[in-house]
Backbone as CSV, one residue per row, in Angstrom:
resi,resn,N_x,N_y,N_z,CA_x,CA_y,CA_z,C_x,C_y,C_z
1,UNK,51.485,97.587,92.283,52.385,97.509,93.427,52.591,98.933,93.954
2,UNK,52.390,99.109,95.233,52.542,100.437,95.828,54.013,100.714,96.152
3,UNK,54.303,101.963,96.445,55.674,102.344,96.815,56.088,101.630,98.091
4,UNK,55.151,101.458,99.012,55.463,100.758,100.264,55.774,99.286,100.002
5,UNK,55.019,98.655,99.099,55.290,97.261,98.732,56.676,97.126,98.115
6,UNK,57.035,98.062,97.267,58.351,98.045,96.636,59.453,98.218,97.678
7,UNK,59.272,99.142,98.598,60.246,99.340,99.681,60.392,98.083,100.519
8,UNK,59.273,97.433,100.839,59.318,96.202,101.632,60.031,95.088,100.878
9,UNK,59.775,94.986,99.571,60.443,93.985,98.751,61.952,94.202,98.754
10,UNK,62.382,95.447,98.534,63.812,95.752,98.509,64.462,95.511,99.874
11,UNK,63.778,95.880,100.939,64.300,95.648,102.289,64.454,94.162,102.555
12,UNK,63.457,93.363,102.189,63.526,91.910,102.387,64.652,91.301,101.561
13,UNK,64.830,91.778,100.318,65.895,91.257,99.458,67.268,91.593,100.032
14,UNK,67.450,92.795,100.534,68.736,93.188,101.133,69.025,92.406,102.400
15,UNK,68.006,92.160,103.200,68.187,91.366,104.418,68.561,89.924,104.076
16,UNK,67.913,89.365,103.060,68.246,88.005,102.625,69.683,87.940,102.106
17,UNK,70.116,88.976,101.383,71.485,89.025,100.879,72.482,89.096,102.028
18,UNK,72.200,89.912,103.036,73.091,89.999,104.196,73.178,88.653,104.899
19,UNK,72.058,87.979,105.050,72.063,86.668,105.728,72.867,85.657,104.922
20,UNK,72.744,85.704,103.593,73.542,84.807,102.751,75.023,85.110,102.916
21,UNK,75.384,86.383,102.890,76.776,86.803,103.097,77.302,86.270,104.426
22,UNK,76.534,86.441,105.467,76.925,85.980,106.802,77.171,84.473,106.807
23,UNK,76.371,83.743,106.036,76.520,82.286,105.981,77.699,81.836,105.132
24,UNK,78.032,82.574,104.072,79.062,82.100,103.140,80.454,82.674,103.390
25,UNK,80.576,83.741,104.145,81.905,84.367,104.298,82.935,83.395,104.857
26,UNK,82.506,82.462,105.661,83.443,81.491,106.250,84.046,80.556,105.208
27,UNK,83.465,80.533,104.006,83.961,79.664,102.942,85.063,80.310,102.111
28,UNK,85.335,81.604,102.338,86.227,82.351,101.456,87.441,82.902,102.195
29,UNK,88.482,83.190,101.420,89.758,83.659,101.952,89.924,85.170,101.816
30,UNK,89.373,85.762,100.762,89.595,87.187,100.487,88.287,87.955,100.312
31,UNK,88.340,89.217,100.680,87.293,90.184,100.398,87.878,91.163,99.385
32,UNK,87.155,91.413,98.305,87.611,92.328,97.256,86.525,93.382,97.056
33,UNK,86.930,94.647,97.189,85.990,95.752,97.009,86.437,96.612,95.830
34,UNK,85.491,96.936,94.978,85.716,97.889,93.897,84.662,98.980,94.018
35,UNK,84.734,99.946,93.146,83.736,101.016,93.152,82.340,100.468,92.851
36,UNK,82.267,99.412,92.076,80.969,98.893,91.631,80.484,97.662,92.366
37,UNK,81.387,96.850,92.913,80.976,95.569,93.485,81.790,95.225,94.733
38,UNK,81.265,94.225,95.427,81.903,93.638,96.598,81.924,92.134,96.344
39,UNK,83.096,91.513,96.505,83.260,90.094,96.209,83.898,89.373,97.387
40,UNK,83.625,88.091,97.474,84.382,87.159,98.303,85.034,86.193,97.326
41,UNK,86.275,85.790,97.595,86.969,84.883,96.672,87.981,84.034,97.420
42,UNK,88.328,82.918,96.825,89.348,82.065,97.417,90.712,82.250,96.766
43,UNK,90.740,82.838,95.581,92.018,83.131,94.929,91.898,84.484,94.242
44,UNK,92.924,85.324,94.420,92.950,86.648,93.796,94.291,86.816,93.097
45,UNK,94.232,87.153,91.820,95.425,87.461,91.040,95.323,88.940,90.667
46,UNK,96.162,89.772,91.287,96.079,91.226,91.171,97.252,91.738,90.349
47,UNK,96.953,92.445,89.252,98.010,92.966,88.385,97.772,94.437,88.084
48,UNK,98.849,95.202,88.136,98.805,96.610,87.744,99.310,96.670,86.310
49,UNK,98.519,97.267,85.429,98.858,97.363,84.016,98.946,98.831,83.613
50,UNK,99.578,99.079,82.487,99.625,100.453,81.993,99.189,100.475,80.537
51,UNK,98.556,101.594,80.211,98.135,101.852,78.837,98.561,103.282,78.536
52,UNK,99.725,103.430,77.963,100.275,104.769,77.758,100.632,105.376,79.107
53,UNK,100.067,106.520,79.404,100.326,107.198,80.677,99.385,106.718,81.786
54,UNK,98.333,105.970,81.432,97.331,105.532,82.404,97.706,104.195,83.024
55,UNK,97.331,104.038,84.274,97.525,102.785,85.004,96.152,102.237,85.358
56,UNK,95.980,100.931,85.167,94.716,100.304,85.552,94.999,98.986,86.247
57,UNK,93.968,98.449,86.872,94.081,97.207,87.622,93.340,96.106,86.879
58,UNK,94.000,94.964,86.783,93.421,93.770,86.175,93.417,92.706,87.265
59,UNK,92.238,92.381,87.755,92.101,91.476,88.897,91.305,90.253,88.458
60,UNK,91.853,89.081,88.709,91.176,87.827,88.391,90.817,87.137,89.704
61,UNK,89.551,86.793,89.846,89.077,86.083,91.033,88.658,84.678,90.634
62,UNK,88.964,83.724,91.483,88.553,82.344,91.268,87.734,81.902,92.466
63,UNK,86.678,81.144,92.192,85.793,80.632,93.236,85.261,81.816,94.048
64,UNK,84.335,82.548,93.459,83.909,83.817,94.038,82.411,83.852,94.337
65,UNK,82.070,84.824,95.165,80.679,85.157,95.494,80.539,86.662,95.317
66,UNK,79.456,87.094,94.676,79.258,88.508,94.351,78.120,89.078,95.194
67,UNK,78.385,90.208,95.860,77.337,90.902,96.611,76.519,91.696,95.596
68,UNK,75.393,91.159,95.211,74.509,91.839,94.259,73.097,91.328,94.508
69,UNK,72.266,92.195,95.023,70.918,91.807,95.423,70.080,91.329,94.239
70,UNK,70.411,91.757,93.024,69.588,91.428,91.857,70.087,90.234,91.058
71,UNK,71.209,89.646,91.453,71.711,88.448,90.762,70.951,87.232,91.243
72,UNK,70.579,86.373,90.319,69.898,85.137,90.718,70.896,84.111,91.252
73,UNK,72.122,84.139,90.733,73.173,83.237,91.194,74.409,84.063,91.542
74,UNK,74.749,84.098,92.806,75.881,84.928,93.243,77.209,84.174,93.264
75,UNK,77.183,82.850,93.172,78.423,82.079,93.121,78.901,82.006,91.678
76,UNK,80.157,82.383,91.452,80.734,82.338,90.113,82.110,81.692,90.158
77,UNK,82.440,80.976,89.097,83.718,80.268,89.046,84.879,81.232,88.839
78,UNK,84.737,82.166,87.896,85.806,83.117,87.577,85.215,84.506,87.369
79,UNK,85.944,85.508,87.840,85.554,86.901,87.649,86.804,87.652,87.201
80,UNK,86.628,88.531,86.228,87.729,89.410,85.825,87.259,90.850,86.010
81,UNK,88.057,91.617,86.729,87.761,93.024,86.986,88.864,93.836,86.322
82,UNK,88.473,94.770,85.472,89.419,95.696,84.848,88.906,97.090,85.172
83,UNK,89.720,97.871,85.894,89.252,99.175,86.338,90.394,100.162,86.514
84,UNK,90.077,101.417,86.338,91.014,102.501,86.628,90.821,103.004,88.063
85,UNK,89.761,102.539,88.715,89.425,102.977,90.073,90.128,102.096,91.102
86,UNK,90.030,102.500,92.361,90.658,101.749,93.449,90.079,100.349,93.592
87,UNK,90.945,99.415,93.980,90.545,98.056,94.308,91.167,97.732,95.657
88,UNK,90.361,97.227,96.563,90.828,96.862,97.894,90.727,95.347,98.046
89,UNK,91.838,94.707,98.411,91.861,93.264,98.628,92.325,93.023,100.060
90,UNK,91.517,92.283,100.805,91.861,91.961,102.191,91.697,90.470,102.423
91,UNK,92.574,89.929,103.248,92.424,88.543,103.649,91.440,88.484,104.805
92,UNK,90.498,87.564,104.724,89.483,87.420,105.768,90.133,86.838,107.018
93,UNK,89.884,87.481,108.124,90.318,86.968,109.423,89.115,86.270,110.043
94,UNK,89.051,84.969,109.911,87.854,84.243,110.326,87.533,84.399,111.802
95,UNK,88.523,84.615,112.629,88.232,84.796,114.055,87.530,86.133,114.305
96,UNK,87.665,87.084,113.381,87.050,88.408,113.539,85.598,88.451,113.093
97,UNK,85.098,87.392,112.476,83.760,87.482,111.907,82.727,86.693,112.681
98,UNK,83.060,86.234,113.873,82.066,85.538,114.672,80.959,86.507,115.044
99,UNK,79.757,86.121,114.716,78.606,86.964,114.991,77.940,86.462,116.259
100,UNK,77.696,87.342,117.213,77.044,86.904,118.455,75.686,86.288,118.168
101,UNK,75.326,85.283,118.970,74.041,84.617,118.776,72.875,85.584,118.856
102,UNK,73.012,86.623,119.648,71.919,87.583,119.794,71.677,88.370,118.510
103,UNK,72.661,88.383,117.584,72.520,89.117,116.319,71.982,88.235,115.200
104,UNK,71.879,86.964,115.416,71.425,86.032,114.356,69.941,85.986,114.258
């Protein structure tokens, strides 16, 4: 496999992932971003915990989709995220995600 073939494979996989995201976002209520992953979920349970002087986030997602080009199955029933890094949770505004037909 040449470097160009590998680049084409990765480009095609990323494009397929974007198209899947575009198709499934309407099924979800929340967008969750961490340093390592991007998720869509219908339920988010967000808790701030402490361990001595340190503070960390314990986030439980239910009915989720994971943005990961290398996962064979991106739909997951439950996800638990434990991190000391930032976590961003936003409610999806479905009226804001209409994609023009010319972009499809």
